[in-house]
PDB file of the backbone (N, CA, C, O) and the ligand in Angstrom, with CONECT records:
HET     ZN  A 101       1
ATOM      1  N   UNK A   1     -41.149  46.817 -14.452  1.00  0.00           N
ATOM      2  CA  UNK A   1     -41.207  46.808 -12.981  1.00  0.00           C
ATOM      3  C   UNK A   1     -42.135  45.707 -12.498  1.00  0.00           C
ATOM      4  O   UNK A   1     -43.249  45.557 -12.999  1.00  0.00           O
ATOM      5  N   UNK A   2     -41.678  44.953 -11.542  1.00  0.00           N
ATOM      6  CA  UNK A   2     -42.490  43.866 -11.004  1.00  0.00           C
ATOM      7  C   UNK A   2     -43.672  44.430 -10.228  1.00  0.00           C
ATOM      8  O   UNK A   2     -43.574  45.466  -9.570  1.00  0.00           O
ATOM      9  N   UNK A   3     -44.767  43.732 -10.321  1.00  0.00           N
ATOM     10  CA  UNK A   3     -45.960  44.170  -9.598  1.00  0.00           C
ATOM     11  C   UNK A   3     -45.796  43.877  -8.103  1.00  0.00           C
ATOM     12  O   UNK A   3     -45.356  42.802  -7.695  1.00  0.00           O
ATOM     13  N   UNK A   4     -46.167  44.876  -7.315  1.00  0.00           N
ATOM     14  CA  UNK A   4     -46.055  44.682  -5.874  1.00  0.00           C
ATOM     15  C   UNK A   4     -47.339  44.080  -5.320  1.00  0.00           C
ATOM     16  O   UNK A   4     -48.447  44.474  -5.687  1.00  0.00           O
ATOM     17  N   UNK A   5     -47.161  43.132  -4.443  1.00  0.00           N
ATOM     18  CA  UNK A   5     -48.293  42.444  -3.822  1.00  0.00           C
ATOM     19  C   UNK A   5     -48.273  42.700  -2.325  1.00  0.00           C
ATOM     20  O   UNK A   5     -47.211  42.866  -1.725  1.00  0.00           O
ATOM     21  N   UNK A   6     -49.449  42.731  -1.736  1.00  0.00           N
ATOM     22  CA  UNK A   6     -49.533  42.922  -0.287  1.00  0.00           C
ATOM     23  C   UNK A   6     -50.004  41.638   0.382  1.00  0.00           C
ATOM     24  O   UNK A   6     -50.925  40.968  -0.087  1.00  0.00           O
ATOM     25  N   UNK A   7     -49.353  41.318   1.481  1.00  0.00           N
ATOM     26  CA  UNK A   7     -49.686  40.114   2.235  1.00  0.00           C
ATOM     27  C   UNK A   7     -51.009  40.306   2.972  1.00  0.00           C
ATOM     28  O   UNK A   7     -51.216  41.322   3.635  1.00  0.00           O
ATOM     29  N   UNK A   8     -51.896  39.329   2.852  1.00  0.00           N
ATOM     30  CA  UNK A   8     -53.192  39.436   3.545  1.00  0.00           C
ATOM     31  C   UNK A   8     -53.048  39.168   5.039  1.00  0.00           C
ATOM     32  O   UNK A   8     -53.900  39.574   5.829  1.00  0.00           O
ATOM     33  N   UNK A   9     -51.996  38.501   5.421  1.00  0.00           N
ATOM     34  CA  UNK A   9     -51.778  38.176   6.831  1.00  0.00           C
ATOM     35  C   UNK A   9     -51.227  39.368   7.615  1.00  0.00           C
ATOM     36  O   UNK A   9     -51.754  39.716   8.672  1.00  0.00           O
ATOM     37  N   UNK A  10     -50.159  39.996   7.094  1.00  0.00           N
ATOM     38  CA  UNK A  10     -49.501  41.048   7.876  1.00  0.00           C
ATOM     39  C   UNK A  10     -49.418  42.380   7.137  1.00  0.00           C
ATOM     40  O   UNK A  10     -48.892  43.353   7.677  1.00  0.00           O
ATOM     41  N   UNK A  11     -49.934  42.435   5.899  1.00  0.00           N
ATOM     42  CA  UNK A  11     -49.974  43.671   5.106  1.00  0.00           C
ATOM     43  C   UNK A  11     -48.624  44.119   4.568  1.00  0.00           C
ATOM     44  O   UNK A  11     -48.511  45.233   4.056  1.00  0.00           O
ATOM     45  N   UNK A  12     -47.622  43.301   4.667  1.00  0.00           N
ATOM     46  CA  UNK A  12     -46.319  43.631   4.103  1.00  0.00           C
ATOM     47  C   UNK A  12     -46.424  43.688   2.578  1.00  0.00           C
ATOM     48  O   UNK A  12     -47.078  42.843   1.967  1.00  0.00           O
ATOM     49  N   UNK A  13     -45.773  44.694   1.959  1.00  0.00           N
ATOM     50  CA  UNK A  13     -45.767  44.821   0.501  1.00  0.00           C
ATOM     51  C   UNK A  13     -44.472  44.245  -0.046  1.00  0.00           C
ATOM     52  O   UNK A  13     -43.387  44.576   0.431  1.00  0.00           O
ATOM     53  N   UNK A  14     -44.587  43.377  -1.053  1.00  0.00           N
ATOM     54  CA  UNK A  14     -43.417  42.703  -1.587  1.00  0.00           C
ATOM     55  C   UNK A  14     -43.581  42.417  -3.078  1.00  0.00           C
ATOM     56  O   UNK A  14     -44.702  42.382  -3.586  1.00  0.00           O
ATOM     57  N   UNK A  15     -42.471  42.214  -3.773  1.00  0.00           N
ATOM     58  CA  UNK A  15     -42.530  41.788  -5.169  1.00  0.00           C
ATOM     59  C   UNK A  15     -42.259  40.295  -5.261  1.00  0.00           C
ATOM     60  O   UNK A  15     -42.315  39.713  -6.345  1.00  0.00           O
ATOM     61  N   UNK A  16     -41.963  39.672  -4.116  1.00  0.00           N
ATOM     62  CA  UNK A  16     -41.711  38.234  -4.094  1.00  0.00           C
ATOM     63  C   UNK A  16     -43.028  37.462  -4.078  1.00  0.00           C
ATOM     64  O   UNK A  16     -44.100  38.046  -3.917  1.00  0.00           O
ATOM     65  N   UNK A  17     -42.936  36.138  -4.248  1.00  0.00           N
ATOM     66  CA  UNK A  17     -44.152  35.319  -4.252  1.00  0.00           C
ATOM     67  C   UNK A  17     -44.518  34.850  -2.856  1.00  0.00           C
ATOM     68  O   UNK A  17     -45.606  34.324  -2.622  1.00  0.00           O
ATOM     69  N   UNK A  18     -43.588  35.051  -1.939  1.00  0.00           N
ATOM     70  CA  UNK A  18     -43.832  34.679  -0.548  1.00  0.00           C
ATOM     71  C   UNK A  18     -43.569  35.907   0.309  1.00  0.00           C
ATOM     72  O   UNK A  18     -42.610  36.639   0.065  1.00  0.00           O
ATOM     73  N   UNK A  19     -44.403  36.139   1.303  1.00  0.00           N
ATOM     74  CA  UNK A  19     -44.215  37.275   2.191  1.00  0.00           C
ATOM     75  C   UNK A  19     -42.898  37.133   2.960  1.00  0.00           C
ATOM     76  O   UNK A  19     -42.658  36.101   3.586  1.00  0.00           O
ATOM     77  N   UNK A  20     -42.036  38.171   2.918  1.00  0.00           N
ATOM     78  CA  UNK A  20     -40.743  38.080   3.611  1.00  0.00           C
ATOM     79  C   UNK A  20     -40.894  38.164   5.134  1.00  0.00           C
ATOM     80  O   UNK A  20     -39.966  37.824   5.869  1.00  0.00           O
ATOM     81  N   UNK A  21     -42.045  38.610   5.601  1.00  0.00           N
ATOM     82  CA  UNK A  21     -42.238  38.800   7.039  1.00  0.00           C
ATOM     83  C   UNK A  21     -42.843  37.555   7.696  1.00  0.00           C
ATOM     84  O   UNK A  21     -42.287  37.025   8.658  1.00  0.00           O
ATOM     85  N   UNK A  22     -43.981  37.094   7.175  1.00  0.00           N
ATOM     86  CA  UNK A  22     -44.669  35.978   7.837  1.00  0.00           C
ATOM     87  C   UNK A  22     -44.667  34.698   7.004  1.00  0.00           C
ATOM     88  O   UNK A  22     -45.254  33.694   7.409  1.00  0.00           O
ATOM     89  N   UNK A  23     -43.998  34.730   5.821  1.00  0.00           N
ATOM     90  CA  UNK A  23     -43.858  33.563   4.943  1.00  0.00           C
ATOM     91  C   UNK A  23     -45.175  33.062   4.364  1.00  0.00           C
ATOM     92  O   UNK A  23     -45.264  31.937   3.872  1.00  0.00           O
ATOM     93  N   UNK A  24     -46.187  33.906   4.429  1.00  0.00           N
ATOM     94  CA  UNK A  24     -47.473  33.536   3.855  1.00  0.00           C
ATOM     95  C   UNK A  24     -47.416  33.668   2.342  1.00  0.00           C
ATOM     96  O   UNK A  24     -46.686  34.513   1.825  1.00  0.00           O
ATOM     97  N   UNK A  25     -48.171  32.849   1.626  1.00  0.00           N
ATOM     98  CA  UNK A  25     -48.264  32.988   0.171  1.00  0.00           C
ATOM     99  C   UNK A  25     -49.606  33.607  -0.210  1.00  0.00           C
ATOM    100  O   UNK A  25     -49.955  33.675  -1.388  1.00  0.00           O
ATOM    101  N   UNK A  26     -50.348  34.053   0.786  1.00  0.00           N
ATOM    102  CA  UNK A  26     -51.640  34.683   0.547  1.00  0.00           C
ATOM    103  C   UNK A  26     -51.436  36.167   0.255  1.00  0.00           C
ATOM    104  O   UNK A  26     -51.659  37.017   1.118  1.00  0.00           O
ATOM    105  N   UNK A  27     -51.006  36.469  -0.979  1.00  0.00           N
ATOM    106  CA  UNK A  27     -50.685  37.843  -1.360  1.00  0.00           C
ATOM    107  C   UNK A  27     -51.737  38.393  -2.313  1.00  0.00           C
ATOM    108  O   UNK A  27     -52.244  37.672  -3.172  1.00  0.00           O
ATOM    109  N   UNK A  28     -52.058  39.663  -2.158  1.00  0.00           N
ATOM    110  CA  UNK A  28     -53.105  40.279  -2.961  1.00  0.00           C
ATOM    111  C   UNK A  28     -52.555  41.423  -3.809  1.00  0.00           C
ATOM    112  O   UNK A  28     -51.795  42.253  -3.310  1.00  0.00           O
ATOM    113  N   UNK A  29     -52.942  41.475  -5.113  1.00  0.00           N
ATOM    114  CA  UNK A  29     -52.534  42.612  -5.952  1.00  0.00           C
ATOM    115  C   UNK A  29     -53.416  43.829  -5.696  1.00  0.00           C
ATOM    116  O   UNK A  29     -53.148  44.915  -6.212  1.00  0.00           O
ATOM    117  N   UNK A  30     -54.461  43.648  -4.906  1.00  0.00           N
ATOM    118  CA  UNK A  30     -55.436  44.703  -4.630  1.00  0.00           C
ATOM    119  C   UNK A  30     -55.212  45.318  -3.268  1.00  0.00           C
ATOM    120  O   UNK A  30     -55.699  44.807  -2.260  1.00  0.00           O
ATOM    121  N   UNK A  31     -54.474  46.419  -3.236  1.00  0.00           N
ATOM    122  CA  UNK A  31     -54.218  47.055  -1.952  1.00  0.00           C
ATOM    123  C   UNK A  31     -54.090  48.558  -2.132  1.00  0.00           C
ATOM    124  O   UNK A  31     -53.873  49.045  -3.241  1.00  0.00           O
ATOM    125  N   UNK A  32     -54.223  49.278  -1.047  1.00  0.00           N
ATOM    126  CA  UNK A  32     -54.214  50.734  -1.084  1.00  0.00           C
ATOM    127  C   UNK A  32     -53.366  51.318   0.022  1.00  0.00           C
ATOM    128  O   UNK A  32     -53.298  50.779   1.127  1.00  0.00           O
ATOM    129  N   UNK A  33     -52.713  52.437  -0.289  1.00  0.00           N
ATOM    130  CA  UNK A  33     -51.965  53.157   0.729  1.00  0.00           C
ATOM    131  C   UNK A  33     -50.687  52.443   1.080  1.00  0.00           C
ATOM    132  O   UNK A  33     -50.638  51.213   1.075  1.00  0.00           O
ATOM    133  N   UNK A  34     -49.662  53.188   1.382  1.00  0.00           N
ATOM    134  CA  UNK A  34     -48.384  52.565   1.721  1.00  0.00           C
ATOM    135  C   UNK A  34     -47.783  53.233   2.952  1.00  0.00           C
ATOM    136  O   UNK A  34     -47.818  54.455   3.097  1.00  0.00           O
ATOM    137  N   UNK A  35     -47.233  52.405   3.830  1.00  0.00           N
ATOM    138  CA  UNK A  35     -46.591  52.904   5.043  1.00  0.00           C
ATOM    139  C   UNK A  35     -45.184  52.326   5.083  1.00  0.00           C
ATOM    140  O   UNK A  35     -44.989  51.118   4.946  1.00  0.00           O
ATOM    141  N   UNK A  36     -44.207  53.209   5.272  1.00  0.00           N
ATOM    142  CA  UNK A  36     -42.839  52.731   5.443  1.00  0.00           C
ATOM    143  C   UNK A  36     -42.532  52.712   6.936  1.00  0.00           C
ATOM    144  O   UNK A  36     -42.561  53.748   7.600  1.00  0.00           O
ATOM    145  N   UNK A  37     -42.243  51.541   7.446  1.00  0.00           N
ATOM    146  CA  UNK A  37     -41.948  51.409   8.871  1.00  0.00           C
ATOM    147  C   UNK A  37     -40.452  51.169   9.046  1.00  0.00           C
ATOM    148  O   UNK A  37     -39.909  50.175   8.563  1.00  0.00           O
ATOM    149  N   UNK A  38     -39.798  52.090   9.743  1.00  0.00           N
ATOM    150  CA  UNK A  38     -38.360  51.962   9.970  1.00  0.00           C
ATOM    151  C   UNK A  38     -38.099  51.412  11.373  1.00  0.00           C
ATOM    152  O   UNK A  38     -37.320  50.479  11.568  1.00  0.00           O
ATOM    153  N   UNK A  39     -38.784  52.029  12.344  1.00  0.00           N
ATOM    154  CA  UNK A  39     -38.640  51.569  13.719  1.00  0.00           C
ATOM    155  C   UNK A  39     -40.024  51.246  14.287  1.00  0.00           C
ATOM    156  O   UNK A  39     -40.700  52.127  14.819  1.00  0.00           O
ATOM    157  N   UNK A  40     -40.437  49.995  14.175  1.00  0.00           N
ATOM    158  CA  UNK A  40     -41.793  49.620  14.592  1.00  0.00           C
ATOM    159  C   UNK A  40     -42.080  49.920  16.061  1.00  0.00           C
ATOM    160  O   UNK A  40     -43.224  50.198  16.423  1.00  0.00           O
ATOM    161  N   UNK A  41     -41.072  49.868  16.895  1.00  0.00           N
ATOM    162  CA  UNK A  41     -41.305  50.080  18.317  1.00  0.00           C
ATOM    163  C   UNK A  41     -41.598  51.544  18.633  1.00  0.00           C
ATOM    164  O   UNK A  41     -42.220  51.851  19.649  1.00  0.00           O
ATOM    165  N   UNK A  42     -41.148  52.447  17.759  1.00  0.00           N
ATOM    166  CA  UNK A  42     -41.325  53.885  17.998  1.00  0.00           C
ATOM    167  C   UNK A  42     -42.521  54.475  17.288  1.00  0.00           C
ATOM    168  O   UNK A  42     -42.861  55.640  17.494  1.00  0.00           O
ATOM    169  N   UNK A  43     -43.156  53.682  16.458  1.00  0.00           N
ATOM    170  CA  UNK A  43     -44.137  54.248  15.557  1.00  0.00           C
ATOM    171  C   UNK A  43     -45.566  53.976  16.007  1.00  0.00           C
ATOM    172  O   UNK A  43     -45.938  52.844  16.319  1.00  0.00           O
ATOM    173  N   UNK A  44     -46.347  55.034  16.031  1.00  0.00           N
ATOM    174  CA  UNK A  44     -47.749  54.936  16.414  1.00  0.00           C
ATOM    175  C   UNK A  44     -48.514  54.123  15.390  1.00  0.00           C
ATOM    176  O   UNK A  44     -49.336  53.275  15.740  1.00  0.00           O
ATOM    177  N   UNK A  45     -48.235  54.391  14.106  1.00  0.00           N
ATOM    178  CA  UNK A  45     -48.989  53.727  13.045  1.00  0.00           C
ATOM    179  C   UNK A  45     -48.690  52.221  13.028  1.00  0.00           C
ATOM    180  O   UNK A  45     -49.582  51.420  12.748  1.00  0.00           O
ATOM    181  N   UNK A  46     -47.461  51.837  13.323  1.00  0.00           N
ATOM    182  CA  UNK A  46     -47.158  50.406  13.327  1.00  0.00           C
ATOM    183  C   UNK A  46     -47.849  49.710  14.495  1.00  0.00           C
ATOM    184  O   UNK A  46     -48.218  48.541  14.390  1.00  0.00           O
ATOM    185  N   UNK A  47     -48.026  50.426  15.610  1.00  0.00           N
ATOM    186  CA  UNK A  47     -48.787  49.868  16.721  1.00  0.00           C
ATOM    187  C   UNK A  47     -50.237  49.654  16.330  1.00  0.00           C
ATOM    188  O   UNK A  47     -50.842  48.628  16.640  1.00  0.00           O
ATOM    189  N   UNK A  48     -50.782  50.657  15.637  1.00  0.00           N
ATOM    190  CA  UNK A  48     -52.170  50.574  15.197  1.00  0.00           C
ATOM    191  C   UNK A  48     -52.369  49.418  14.226  1.00  0.00           C
ATOM    192  O   UNK A  48     -53.368  48.703  14.293  1.00  0.00           O
ATOM    193  N   UNK A  49     -51.406  49.242  13.322  1.00  0.00           N
ATOM    194  CA  UNK A  49     -51.539  48.201  12.308  1.00  0.00           C
ATOM    195  C   UNK A  49     -51.021  46.850  12.791  1.00  0.00           C
ATOM    196  O   UNK A  49     -51.201  45.838  12.114  1.00  0.00           O
ATOM    197  N   UNK A  50     -50.383  46.830  13.952  1.00  0.00           N
ATOM    198  CA  UNK A  50     -49.868  45.572  14.483  1.00  0.00           C
ATOM    199  C   UNK A  50     -48.595  45.114  13.790  1.00  0.00           C
ATOM    200  O   UNK A  50     -48.350  43.916  13.649  1.00  0.00           O
ATOM    201  N   UNK A  51     -47.782  46.078  13.355  1.00  0.00           N
ATOM    202  CA  UNK A  51     -46.548  45.758  12.637  1.00  0.00           C
ATOM    203  C   UNK A  51     -45.392  45.642  13.632  1.00  0.00           C
ATOM    204  O   UNK A  51     -45.211  46.508  14.488  1.00  0.00           O
ATOM    205  N   UNK A  52     -44.622  44.575  13.513  1.00  0.00           N
ATOM    206  CA  UNK A  52     -43.526  44.379  14.456  1.00  0.00           C
ATOM    207  C   UNK A  52     -42.157  44.403  13.782  1.00  0.00           C
ATOM    208  O   UNK A  52     -41.132  44.482  14.460  1.00  0.00           O
ATOM    209  N   UNK A  53     -42.136  44.334  12.433  1.00  0.00           N
ATOM    210  CA  UNK A  53     -40.857  44.338  11.734  1.00  0.00           C
ATOM    211  C   UNK A  53     -40.784  45.504  10.771  1.00  0.00           C
ATOM    212  O   UNK A  53     -41.803  45.875  10.188  1.00  0.00           O
ATOM    213  N   UNK A  54     -39.585  46.110  10.579  1.00  0.00           N
ATOM    214  CA  UNK A  54     -39.448  47.202   9.615  1.00  0.00           C
ATOM    215  C   UNK A  54     -39.784  46.733   8.217  1.00  0.00           C
ATOM    216  O   UNK A  54     -39.563  45.570   7.881  1.00  0.00           O
ATOM    217  N   UNK A  55     -40.317  47.628   7.396  1.00  0.00           N
ATOM    218  CA  UNK A  55     -40.636  47.267   6.024  1.00  0.00           C
ATOM    219  C   UNK A  55     -41.677  48.179   5.424  1.00  0.00           C
ATOM    220  O   UNK A  55     -42.006  49.235   5.964  1.00  0.00           O
ATOM    221  N   UNK A  56     -42.186  47.739   4.287  1.00  0.00           N
ATOM    222  CA  UNK A  56     -43.170  48.505   3.539  1.00  0.00           C
ATOM    223  C   UNK A  56     -44.510  47.805   3.706  1.00  0.00           C
ATOM    224  O   UNK A  56     -44.618  46.606   3.447  1.00  0.00           O
ATOM    225  N   UNK A  57     -45.526  48.532   4.134  1.00  0.00           N
ATOM    226  CA  UNK A  57     -46.812  47.906   4.404  1.00  0.00           C
ATOM    227  C   UNK A  57     -47.959  48.632   3.720  1.00  0.00           C
ATOM    228  O   UNK A  57     -47.921  49.850   3.542  1.00  0.00           O
ATOM    229  N   UNK A  58     -48.967  47.880   3.344  1.00  0.00           N
ATOM    230  CA  UNK A  58     -50.172  48.465   2.781  1.00  0.00           C
ATOM    231  C   UNK A  58     -51.135  48.844   3.891  1.00  0.00           C
ATOM    232  O   UNK A  58     -51.218  48.165   4.915  1.00  0.00           O
ATOM    233  N   UNK A  59     -51.872  49.947   3.678  1.00  0.00           N
ATOM    234  CA  UNK A  59     -52.857  50.352   4.680  1.00  0.00           C
ATOM    235  C   UNK A  59     -54.109  49.483   4.581  1.00  0.00           C
ATOM    236  O   UNK A  59     -54.739  49.146   5.583  1.00  0.00           O
ATOM    237  N   UNK A  60     -54.446  49.134   3.345  1.00  0.00           N
ATOM    238  CA  UNK A  60     -55.677  48.386   3.117  1.00  0.00           C
ATOM    239  C   UNK A  60     -55.400  47.271   2.119  1.00  0.00           C
ATOM    240  O   UNK A  60     -54.882  47.532   1.033  1.00  0.00           O
ATOM    241  N   UNK A  61     -55.732  46.054   2.460  1.00  0.00           N
ATOM    242  CA  UNK A  61     -55.570  44.928   1.544  1.00  0.00           C
ATOM    243  C   UNK A  61     -56.941  44.315   1.308  1.00  0.00           C
ATOM    244  O   UNK A  61     -57.656  43.994   2.258  1.00  0.00           O
ATOM    245  N   UNK A  62     -57.307  44.151   0.044  1.00  0.00           N
ATOM    246  CA  UNK A  62     -58.621  43.555  -0.238  1.00  0.00           C
ATOM    247  C   UNK A  62     -58.496  42.233  -0.974  1.00  0.00           C
ATOM    248  O   UNK A  62     -59.505  41.603  -1.287  1.00  0.00           O
TER     249      UNK A  62
HETATM  250 ZN    ZN A 101     -47.081  38.564   5.674  1.00  0.00          ZN2+
END
């Protein structure tokens, strides 16, 4: 299984080398917690985290 990395810019979790959301290459293997966002406009947590696109996000990226 490929290691999942979290984007330091938008917290998106991905197995790719480039963030699929913001195209950043600043990805960290050190992250905690996972949030699945299906409808960012309806979700309280996505508002809190500043998420605008559906996807898998880390709660904490270090
Ligand atoms: Zn990103």
